[in-house]
Rosetta silent file (secondary structure, phi, psi, omega in degrees, C-alpha in Angstrom):
SEQUENCE: MRLKLLSVLIAVTCILCAELLCAQELVMGIHPYNPSAKLIEKFTPLAAYLSKVLGQEVSIKISKNYEEHIARIGNNNLDIAYMGPASYVKLISNYGPRPLLAKLEVNGKPYFRGMIVTSAQSNIKSIGQLRGARFAFGDPQSTMSHFIPRFMLLKAGIEVSDLSKYSFLSNHDNVALGVLMGYFDAGAVKEETYTKYNSRGLTIIEVTPAISEHLFVASQTMNPIVLDTLQRAMIALYKSADGMSIIRSIKSSATGLVPVLDKDYDNLRQMLSVLEENGISP
SCORE:     score description
SCORE:     0.000 S_00000001
   1 L     0.000  -46.386  178.815  -10.324  -61.870  -15.350 S_00000001
   2 H   -62.902  -39.962  179.678  -10.799  -63.279  -11.849 S_00000001
   3 H   -63.508  -40.472  178.817   -7.178  -62.495  -10.993 S_00000001
   4 H   -65.313  -41.444  179.023   -7.614  -58.916  -12.206 S_00000001
   5 H   -63.791  -40.399  178.708  -10.811  -58.526  -10.167 S_00000001
   6 H   -63.363  -40.640  179.308   -9.052  -59.886   -7.086 S_00000001
   7 H   -62.604  -40.196  178.797   -6.210  -57.400   -7.554 S_00000001
   8 H   -64.634  -43.278  179.701   -8.703  -54.541   -7.753 S_00000001
   9 H   -62.106  -41.971  179.038  -10.463  -55.700   -4.576 S_00000001
  10 H   -63.669  -42.910 -179.840   -7.166  -55.920   -2.717 S_00000001
  11 H   -62.447  -43.608  178.669   -6.198  -52.442   -3.883 S_00000001
  12 H   -63.164  -42.340  179.145   -9.541  -50.993   -2.785 S_00000001
  13 H   -60.662  -43.767  179.935   -9.250  -52.721    0.594 S_00000001
  14 H   -62.419  -40.608  178.441   -5.767  -51.270    1.128 S_00000001
  15 H   -63.284  -44.259  179.416   -7.021  -47.791    0.272 S_00000001
  16 H   -62.582  -42.195  179.064   -9.927  -48.130    2.727 S_00000001
  17 H   -62.111  -42.742 -179.914   -7.583  -49.362    5.476 S_00000001
  18 H   -62.896  -40.076  179.197   -5.249  -46.438    4.871 S_00000001
  19 H   -65.544  -38.142  178.968   -8.156  -44.012    5.064 S_00000001
  20 H   -64.595  -41.399 -176.982   -9.326  -45.535    8.334 S_00000001
  21 H   -76.339  -19.197 -176.821   -5.872  -45.278    9.845 S_00000001
  22 L  -110.031   26.473 -179.150   -5.343  -41.719    8.636 S_00000001
  23 L   -74.314 -154.517 -175.140   -8.671  -40.334    9.822 S_00000001
  24 L   -66.358  166.245  179.368   -9.141  -37.608   12.406 S_00000001
  25 L   -56.509  141.164  172.376   -6.918  -37.114   15.440 S_00000001
  26 E   -97.662  145.008  179.831   -7.205  -39.640   18.253 S_00000001
  27 E  -113.050  126.086  176.749   -7.341  -38.412   21.843 S_00000001
  28 E  -105.719  117.699 -177.208   -5.645  -40.330   24.660 S_00000001
  29 E   -97.961  143.524 -179.612   -6.995  -39.406   28.097 S_00000001
  30 E  -126.219  137.280  175.667   -5.098  -39.739   31.373 S_00000001
  31 L   -76.468  150.163 -169.226   -6.506  -39.594   34.905 S_00000001
  32 L   -82.343   64.093 -179.859   -4.900  -36.867   37.068 S_00000001
  33 L   -85.395   -9.350  172.098   -2.688  -38.968   39.342 S_00000001
  34 L  -137.489  168.975  173.194    0.196  -36.475   38.862 S_00000001
  35 L   -56.392  148.624 -175.015    0.312  -32.788   37.876 S_00000001
  36 H   -54.658  -43.939 -178.618   -0.753  -32.274   34.254 S_00000001
  37 H   -60.678  -39.323  179.987    2.699  -31.164   33.061 S_00000001
  38 H   -68.306  -40.180 -179.737    4.265  -34.302   34.502 S_00000001
  39 H   -66.864  -39.657  177.274    1.644  -36.566   32.919 S_00000001
  40 H   -62.111  -41.339  177.144    2.111  -34.970   29.499 S_00000001
  41 H   -61.477  -42.087 -177.721    5.846  -35.571   29.854 S_00000001
  42 H   -66.644  -40.980 -170.795    5.254  -39.211   30.816 S_00000001
  43 H   -99.800   -8.528  178.520    2.826  -40.069   28.014 S_00000001
  44 H   -59.427  -42.133  177.535    4.129  -37.970   25.098 S_00000001
  45 H   -59.463  -39.021  178.255    6.598  -40.692   23.963 S_00000001
  46 H   -67.724  -43.313  179.287    3.750  -43.234   23.773 S_00000001
  47 H   -60.631  -41.136  179.616    1.486  -40.782   21.943 S_00000001
  48 H   -65.734  -40.992  178.825    4.272  -40.047   19.421 S_00000001
  49 H   -63.235  -47.218 -179.406    4.900  -43.768   18.894 S_00000001
  50 H   -66.804  -34.970  176.326    1.209  -44.546   18.337 S_00000001
  51 H   -59.704  -42.780 -179.491    0.901  -41.548   15.993 S_00000001
  52 H   -67.414  -42.853 -179.278    3.703  -42.990   13.874 S_00000001
  53 H   -63.799  -43.610 -175.456    2.238  -46.505   13.903 S_00000001
  54 H   -83.620  -23.036 -174.890   -1.269  -45.342   12.956 S_00000001
  55 L    76.143   23.445  176.650   -0.270  -42.571   10.597 S_00000001
  56 L  -147.571  154.512 -174.973   -2.529  -40.135   12.444 S_00000001
  57 L   -68.226  135.678  171.432   -2.061  -37.745   15.321 S_00000001
  58 E  -117.508  113.477 -179.315   -2.597  -39.003   18.875 S_00000001
  59 E  -100.885  167.747 -177.307   -3.009  -36.117   21.332 S_00000001
  60 E  -115.849  135.172  175.376   -3.114  -36.179   25.141 S_00000001
  61 E  -130.040  127.250  178.941   -5.904  -34.846   27.349 S_00000001
  62 E   -99.354  124.541  179.000   -5.672  -34.766   31.158 S_00000001
  63 L   -74.316  154.336 -179.636   -8.977  -34.950   32.997 S_00000001
  64 L   -69.855  -33.604  179.609   -9.663  -32.563   35.877 S_00000001
  65 L  -155.212  175.133 -176.602  -10.557  -35.413   38.214 S_00000001
  66 H   -64.343  -39.940 -178.950  -11.245  -39.145   38.243 S_00000001
  67 H   -62.187  -43.462  178.841  -14.993  -38.719   37.802 S_00000001
  68 H   -63.672  -39.439 -179.504  -14.569  -36.603   34.691 S_00000001
  69 H   -61.645  -46.655  178.979  -12.114  -39.144   33.288 S_00000001
  70 H   -61.797  -42.726 -179.356  -14.564  -42.019   33.757 S_00000001
  71 H   -65.745  -38.540 -179.185  -17.380  -39.995   32.187 S_00000001
  72 H   -62.123  -48.795  179.582  -15.263  -39.011   29.182 S_00000001
  73 H   -74.428  -31.558  177.809  -14.387  -42.572   28.200 S_00000001
  74 H   -62.027  -35.641  179.279  -17.847  -43.759   29.281 S_00000001
  75 L   -94.981   13.525  178.551  -19.426  -41.353   26.805 S_00000001
  76 L    59.157   33.135  175.895  -16.845  -42.228   24.125 S_00000001
  77 L   -91.324   -2.233  171.374  -15.348  -38.724   24.238 S_00000001
  78 L  -122.629  145.150  177.298  -11.867  -40.255   24.458 S_00000001
  79 L   -85.747  -37.348  179.348  -10.445  -42.699   21.930 S_00000001
  80 E  -133.218  140.545  177.370   -7.914  -44.204   24.343 S_00000001
  81 E  -137.530  133.856  172.048   -7.913  -43.962   28.131 S_00000001
  82 E   -94.197  127.655 -171.204   -5.328  -44.907   30.743 S_00000001
  83 E  -135.131  148.644  168.331   -7.161  -45.966   33.902 S_00000001
  84 L   -76.974  159.465 -176.705   -6.618  -47.107   37.449 S_00000001
  85 H   -58.247  -46.485 -178.764   -8.215  -50.453   38.378 S_00000001
  86 H   -65.552  -38.533  177.454  -11.045  -49.052   40.525 S_00000001
  87 H   -63.687  -38.779  178.263  -11.893  -46.451   37.883 S_00000001
  88 H   -63.472  -46.592  179.840  -12.021  -49.215   35.268 S_00000001
  89 H   -60.251  -41.006  178.817  -14.384  -51.331   37.376 S_00000001
  90 H   -66.955  -39.894  177.079  -16.604  -48.290   37.908 S_00000001
  91 H   -56.544  -49.975 -177.103  -16.526  -47.489   34.178 S_00000001
  92 H   -66.354  -37.970  179.404  -17.732  -50.966   33.224 S_00000001
  93 H   -64.718  -39.900 -174.858  -20.392  -50.962   35.943 S_00000001
  94 H   -88.730  -31.258 -171.457  -21.788  -47.580   34.865 S_00000001
  95 H  -122.664   -7.798 -179.001  -21.278  -47.578   31.102 S_00000001
  96 L    93.543  173.931 -174.422  -20.800  -51.179   29.994 S_00000001
  97 L   -59.166  151.251  174.779  -17.868  -53.050   28.418 S_00000001
  98 L  -130.005  148.910  173.929  -15.043  -51.299   26.595 S_00000001
  99 L   -60.953  134.577 -178.794  -12.442  -52.708   24.203 S_00000001
 100 E   -99.611  136.485 -178.123   -9.281  -53.508   26.162 S_00000001
 101 E  -100.468  -58.964 -177.752   -5.862  -52.599   24.764 S_00000001
 102 E  -171.375  161.840  172.933   -3.187  -53.597   27.294 S_00000001
 103 E  -125.114  159.684 -177.156   -2.226  -53.344   30.928 S_00000001
 104 E   -72.288  142.818  169.628    0.976  -52.296   32.606 S_00000001
 105 E  -116.933  128.008 -176.334    3.545  -54.827   33.760 S_00000001
 106 E  -123.014  125.763 -176.627    5.840  -53.597   36.549 S_00000001
 107 L    50.479   39.566  177.272    9.000  -55.434   37.564 S_00000001
 108 L    79.795    5.977 -177.489    7.744  -58.410   35.570 S_00000001
 109 E  -123.127  131.750  179.052    4.343  -58.506   37.321 S_00000001
 110 L   -87.875   23.627  178.417    0.973  -57.443   35.828 S_00000001
 111 E  -142.131  165.969  179.726   -0.413  -56.695   39.292 S_00000001
 112 E  -143.860  165.711  179.564    0.489  -54.421   42.190 S_00000001
 113 L  -128.863  162.261  173.867    0.054  -54.069   45.924 S_00000001
 114 E  -122.856  177.336 -179.490   -0.283  -51.224   48.368 S_00000001
 115 E  -135.629  142.373  163.764    0.670  -50.780   51.988 S_00000001
 116 E   -93.489  123.763 -169.604   -0.891  -49.403   55.121 S_00000001
 117 E  -124.804  160.912  172.539    2.040  -47.608   56.684 S_00000001
 118 E  -142.002 -174.605  178.057    3.123  -45.763   59.797 S_00000001
 119 E   -94.568  159.326 -178.010    6.385  -44.189   60.977 S_00000001
 120 L   -61.857  -24.007 -178.886    9.240  -46.113   62.561 S_00000001
 121 L   -83.364   -8.805 -175.085    8.609  -44.262   65.845 S_00000001
 122 L   -74.029  150.541  174.359    4.996  -45.407   66.068 S_00000001
 123 L   -89.772   -4.673  179.585    3.748  -48.007   68.541 S_00000001
 124 L   -76.794  120.992 -177.051    1.131  -49.156   66.011 S_00000001
 125 L  -119.051  -10.486 -178.724    2.122  -52.577   64.717 S_00000001
 126 L  -145.303  161.010 -178.328   -1.109  -53.991   63.284 S_00000001
 127 H   -64.244  -29.043  179.330   -4.218  -52.838   61.472 S_00000001
 128 H   -67.119  -17.900  179.898   -6.330  -53.684   64.520 S_00000001
 129 H   -87.798    4.733 -176.927   -4.539  -50.950   66.493 S_00000001
 130 H   -83.124   -8.263  176.279   -5.774  -48.210   64.162 S_00000001
 131 L   -59.452  125.760 -178.645   -9.019  -47.649   66.077 S_00000001
 132 L    85.460    2.289 -178.164   -8.832  -44.079   67.361 S_00000001
 133 L   -89.241  167.483  173.762   -5.883  -43.231   65.092 S_00000001
 134 E   -95.579  121.531 -171.603   -5.425  -40.375   62.611 S_00000001
 135 E  -121.346  138.332  179.820   -5.484  -41.867   59.103 S_00000001
 136 E  -110.865  122.758  170.234   -4.446  -40.407   55.737 S_00000001
 137 E  -102.041  167.109  175.673   -5.986  -41.521   52.434 S_00000001
 138 L   -91.317 -121.141  176.530   -4.920  -40.259   49.001 S_00000001
 139 L   -78.511  140.946  179.797   -7.493  -39.430   46.333 S_00000001
 140 L   -57.714  -23.912 -179.349  -11.076  -40.522   47.137 S_00000001
 141 L  -100.937    9.370 -177.864  -11.175  -42.414   43.792 S_00000001
 142 L   -80.541  137.366  178.589   -7.761  -44.079   44.205 S_00000001
 143 H   -64.862  -55.169 -171.434   -7.568  -47.883   44.282 S_00000001
 144 H   -90.064  -14.499  178.611   -4.563  -48.222   46.581 S_00000001
 145 H  -111.102    9.878  171.084   -4.838  -45.065   48.649 S_00000001
 146 H  -146.934  -66.442 -169.437   -8.540  -45.331   49.425 S_00000001
 147 H   -61.879  -49.488 -177.655  -10.724  -48.239   48.276 S_00000001
 148 H   -68.008  -47.143  176.012   -8.490  -51.200   49.135 S_00000001
 149 H   -62.771  -32.639  176.662   -7.292  -49.856   52.509 S_00000001
 150 H   -63.558  -40.765  176.043  -10.893  -48.904   53.304 S_00000001
 151 H   -61.849  -43.489 -178.606  -11.860  -52.532   52.578 S_00000001
 152 H   -65.988  -40.466  176.362   -9.024  -53.753   54.830 S_00000001
 153 H   -62.223  -43.625 -179.331  -10.071  -51.467   57.675 S_00000001
 154 H   -61.407  -43.312  179.646  -13.652  -52.672   57.326 S_00000001
 155 H   -65.805  -24.763  176.748  -12.559  -56.317   57.445 S_00000001
 156 L   -87.578    3.303  177.733  -10.659  -55.489   60.628 S_00000001
 157 L    83.448   19.993 -176.448  -13.884  -54.073   62.104 S_00000001
 158 L  -115.655  117.124  172.556  -12.856  -50.434   61.794 S_00000001
 159 L   -90.771  163.043  177.742  -15.136  -47.809   60.224 S_00000001
 160 H   -64.355  -24.961  176.950  -13.846  -44.318   59.491 S_00000001
 161 H   -68.342  -16.392  177.501  -16.070  -43.164   62.348 S_00000001
 162 H   -85.754   -9.025  176.699  -13.835  -45.245   64.625 S_00000001
 163 L   -85.706  150.713  177.187  -10.814  -43.143   63.640 S_00000001
 164 L   -75.039  -23.297  179.788  -10.052  -39.967   65.570 S_00000001
 165 E  -165.508  145.246  169.185   -9.422  -38.212   62.256 S_00000001
 166 E  -147.365  147.826 -178.245   -9.123  -39.029   58.558 S_00000001
 167 E  -143.340  155.727  173.266   -8.314  -36.897   55.532 S_00000001
 168 E  -103.495  120.617 -172.022   -7.884  -37.209   51.770 S_00000001
 169 L  -107.445   16.371  173.756   -4.517  -35.777   50.752 S_00000001
 170 L    79.977  -45.947 -177.122   -4.832  -36.072   46.925 S_00000001
 171 L  -146.762  169.774 -174.489   -1.826  -38.309   46.265 S_00000001
 172 H   -65.623  -39.745 -179.872    0.421  -41.026   47.665 S_00000001
 173 H   -61.300  -42.213  179.006    3.417  -38.761   48.299 S_00000001
 174 H   -62.439  -37.076  177.682    1.328  -36.436   50.464 S_00000001
 175 H   -62.980  -49.901 -179.210    0.151  -39.440   52.490 S_00000001
 176 H   -58.544  -45.346 -178.895    3.710  -40.655   53.079 S_00000001
 177 H   -68.498  -37.646  177.741    4.902  -37.184   54.076 S_00000001
 178 H   -61.445  -38.112  178.006    1.869  -36.604   56.313 S_00000001
 179 H   -71.655  -46.318 -178.072    2.675  -39.785   58.225 S_00000001
 180 H   -64.940  -31.271 -179.577    6.424  -39.093   58.427 S_00000001
 181 L   -86.118   -2.515  174.243    5.841  -35.535   59.648 S_00000001
 182 L    87.346    7.348  178.119    3.528  -36.761   62.390 S_00000001
 183 L   -75.513  -23.294  178.752    0.294  -35.223   61.149 S_00000001
 184 L  -135.103  149.938  179.258   -1.196  -38.725   60.817 S_00000001
 185 L   -80.091  -27.795 -177.897   -0.593  -41.991   62.657 S_00000001
 186 E  -158.735  167.630  179.244   -0.976  -44.111   59.539 S_00000001
 187 E  -164.917  175.560 -176.982   -1.896  -43.953   55.868 S_00000001
 188 E  -119.235  126.186 -179.435   -2.339  -45.886   52.648 S_00000001
 189 E  -138.859  161.906  173.389    0.159  -45.775   49.768 S_00000001
 190 E   -77.844  162.844 -175.773    1.163  -47.813   46.742 S_00000001
 191 H   -58.850  -38.866 -179.744    4.292  -49.984   46.955 S_00000001
 192 H   -59.402  -39.883  179.865    6.317  -47.583   44.824 S_00000001
 193 H   -70.833  -40.404  176.341    5.697  -44.752   47.291 S_00000001
 194 H   -58.198  -45.994 -179.581    6.577  -46.945   50.265 S_00000001
 195 H   -60.219  -39.260 -179.312    9.882  -47.860   48.583 S_00000001
 196 H   -62.805  -37.752 -173.758   10.581  -44.179   47.930 S_00000001
 197 H  -108.540    1.876 -177.978   10.146  -43.171   51.578 S_00000001
 198 H   -57.435  -41.311 -178.363   11.178  -46.345   53.402 S_00000001
 199 H   -67.824  -14.791  179.185   14.691  -45.038   54.110 S_00000001
 200 H   -95.452    2.472  173.582   13.135  -41.999   55.817 S_00000001
 201 L   112.558   11.269  177.009   11.300  -44.159   58.328 S_00000001
 202 E   -77.288  130.491 -173.873    8.101  -45.312   56.644 S_00000001
 203 E  -125.312  142.178 -178.683    7.103  -48.723   58.062 S_00000001
 204 E   -82.209  130.781  169.526    4.571  -51.303   56.850 S_00000001
 205 E   -91.914  -47.426 -179.445    1.629  -52.262   59.056 S_00000001
 206 E  -156.193  147.101  179.481   -0.059  -54.474   56.460 S_00000001
 207 E   -98.024  140.953 -179.477    0.191  -55.289   52.748 S_00000001
 208 L   -77.783  164.682  169.723   -2.905  -55.177   50.532 S_00000001
 209 L   -61.815  158.823  177.568   -4.126  -58.026   48.301 S_00000001
 210 L   -74.663  134.333 -179.946   -2.665  -58.076   44.763 S_00000001
 211 E  -123.631  138.286  178.605   -4.690  -56.061   42.242 S_00000001
 212 E   -58.392  141.564 -170.022   -4.387  -56.205   38.443 S_00000001
 213 L   -66.474  172.617  174.474   -2.395  -53.250   37.124 S_00000001
 214 L   -58.349  153.403 -172.589   -3.444  -50.005   35.439 S_00000001
 215 E  -143.433  165.360  173.563   -4.695  -50.449   31.900 S_00000001
 216 E  -108.709  131.713  175.198   -5.503  -48.830   28.567 S_00000001
 217 E  -122.297  166.710 -179.091   -9.028  -49.087   27.169 S_00000001
 218 E  -122.931  163.556  175.675  -10.539  -47.819   23.908 S_00000001
 219 L   -64.858  148.347  174.474  -13.751  -46.152   22.824 S_00000001
 220 L   -63.847  -21.760 -176.257  -16.666  -48.372   21.846 S_00000001
 221 L   -91.695    0.933 -177.178  -16.721  -46.518   18.532 S_00000001
 222 L   -67.115  135.986  178.497  -13.128  -47.305   17.589 S_00000001
 223 L   -62.980  136.553 -177.845  -12.729  -49.013   14.236 S_00000001
 224 H   -56.572  -33.556  178.885  -11.664  -52.683   14.657 S_00000001
 225 H   -66.019  -44.532  178.479   -8.667  -52.219   12.338 S_00000001
 226 H   -65.531  -42.217  179.558   -7.356  -49.312   14.436 S_00000001
 227 H   -58.558  -48.075 -179.726   -8.097  -51.220   17.644 S_00000001
 228 H   -63.680  -39.738  178.820   -6.125  -54.259   16.498 S_00000001
 229 H   -62.811  -43.683  178.706   -3.235  -52.063   15.349 S_00000001
 230 H   -62.503  -46.906 -179.814   -3.106  -50.318   18.732 S_00000001
 231 H   -57.619  -48.615 -178.392   -3.178  -53.586   20.681 S_00000001
 232 H   -63.946  -42.240 -178.028   -0.362  -55.088   18.646 S_00000001
 233 H   -64.886  -41.613 -179.616    1.733  -51.922   18.784 S_00000001
 234 H   -66.801  -46.373 -175.313    1.435  -51.578   22.565 S_00000001
 235 H   -70.959  -22.372  179.509    2.194  -55.200   23.361 S_00000001
 236 L   -83.434   -6.099 -173.886    5.210  -55.189   21.004 S_00000001
 237 H   -58.131  -36.609 -174.372    6.907  -52.272   22.784 S_00000001
 238 H   -65.912  -13.687 -172.879    9.038  -54.462   25.074 S_00000001
 239 H   -76.274  -12.411 -178.419   10.854  -55.971   22.076 S_00000001
 240 L  -133.124  158.823  178.548   13.115  -52.972   21.453 S_00000001
 241 H   -63.454  -40.161  178.303   15.249  -50.565   23.450 S_00000001
 242 H   -64.170  -40.109  178.031   13.251  -47.625   22.084 S_00000001
 243 H   -63.233  -41.375  178.864   10.025  -49.365   23.067 S_00000001
 244 H   -65.702  -33.251  177.174   11.273  -49.964   26.599 S_00000001
 245 H   -64.242  -38.344  177.433   12.189  -46.292   26.851 S_00000001
 246 H   -64.686  -45.493  179.757    8.571  -45.412   25.992 S_00000001
 247 H   -62.087  -44.970 -176.532    7.236  -47.830   28.615 S_00000001
 248 H   -74.703  -14.058  172.031    9.605  -46.572   31.299 S_00000001
 249 H   -68.120  -35.034  178.046    8.614  -43.003   30.559 S_00000001
 250 H   -70.360  -44.574 -179.804    5.172  -43.928   31.909 S_00000001
 251 L  -153.085  124.106 -171.576    6.631  -45.687   34.949 S_00000001
 252 L   -61.391  -27.049 -178.811   10.340  -46.167   35.612 S_00000001
 253 L   -96.057    4.940 -179.536    9.871  -49.701   36.950 S_00000001
 254 E   -69.665  143.198  179.814    7.581  -50.814   34.096 S_00000001
 255 E  -120.398   -0.153  177.604    8.755  -53.818   32.078 S_00000001
 256 E   167.483  171.126  166.973    6.052  -54.028   29.440 S_00000001
 257 E  -114.718  128.123 -170.736    2.481  -53.647   28.292 S_00000001
 258 E  -125.718  162.444  178.630    0.750  -57.026   28.294 S_00000001
 259 L   -57.846  150.623 -176.538   -2.614  -58.495   27.231 S_00000001
 260 L  -136.547  144.115  176.527   -5.523  -57.799   29.564 S_00000001
 261 L  -124.153  150.865  178.815   -8.906  -59.437   30.239 S_00000001
 262 H   -58.932  -37.208 -177.741  -11.904  -58.042   32.080 S_00000001
 263 H   -65.396  -14.410  177.414  -11.850  -60.997   34.519 S_00000001
 264 H   -60.327  -20.387 -174.778   -8.421  -59.836   35.745 S_00000001
 265 H  -106.358   14.122 -177.252  -10.323  -57.310   37.897 S_00000001
 266 H   -64.855  -38.905  179.951  -12.854  -59.706   39.438 S_00000001
 267 H   -65.879  -34.744  176.211  -11.196  -59.763   42.891 S_00000001
 268 H   -67.046  -41.005  177.232  -11.291  -55.964   42.966 S_00000001
 269 H   -56.143  -42.663 -179.283  -14.974  -56.049   41.990 S_00000001
 270 H   -62.994  -41.992  179.102  -15.659  -58.287   44.973 S_00000001
 271 H   -66.184  -43.390  179.341  -13.890  -55.886   47.357 S_00000001
 272 H   -66.174  -31.395  177.035  -15.696  -52.868   45.949 S_00000001
 273 H   -65.619  -39.832  176.787  -18.973  -54.776   46.250 S_00000001
 274 H   -62.232  -41.371  178.495  -18.301  -55.297   49.969 S_00000001
 275 H   -62.165  -44.652 -179.786  -17.698  -51.562   50.320 S_00000001
 276 H   -61.975  -39.040  178.114  -20.965  -50.761   48.542 S_00000001
 277 H   -62.015  -24.335  179.888  -22.847  -53.169   50.817 S_00000001
 278 L  -103.163   20.003  174.686  -21.517  -51.093   53.711 S_00000001
 279 L    79.632   14.882  179.803  -22.580  -47.778   52.214 S_00000001
 280 L  -108.249  104.931 -173.681  -19.193  -46.874   50.709 S_00000001
 281 L   -95.841  118.348  176.264  -19.762  -46.063   47.046 S_00000001
 282 L   -62.755    0.000    0.000  -16.750  -46.111   44.701 S_00000001
């Protein structure tokens, strides 16, 4: 009798789990760091893989801007969100903790750096020489093309008011091209962009501190069974050739999705706190 009752309980549990996993469509949100068409192309393989694993559709939604993206996941209007480090720190500060899924690993490292760059023809060799220069940032909400270089300038005693000109050019490629074409004396880009344009004369002035990589977070309302399934599925991707193809669709130099902890972003929090103390609000 007990064995029969146990069998019934197991069967009911399996049915409930299946229903949870086959519920309504999940939405995966991406911040607009590339054109929408390009981002859909990059993340469709992951969405298809997760759809298969969960047995329910995972669709992609591209936010109009970084602020909208943070608000969407903050208000639990996205089930899964891919976020930059500064956006994640701002999310937690404004909306509270979120379940963490995984973070990107690139070239075997779960962190990344940026560069303050100039052209090979420039006489500027150090960050201290940027006073009075024309400086190019990327997106105002970008970790590596605004917040971290802004922190570095501040630590060098340079406010944006000390620059002869500064502009936000939306993305890292525009910054690199603006510097190479002579419209700006220097700018801030991620390492990948520097590598892309180095052969055309982009030169490093200074390297940023290491910051924990981009990450995936989940809605506070996500069922724990689905959350655990997603975490396991993402972290297991590196184990197969097909999985690596999915990872490299997101970023060609990516080598995996790895476990992530909130404390991984503590050094970034400290830098952003310094900016806030100086009236620069992320």
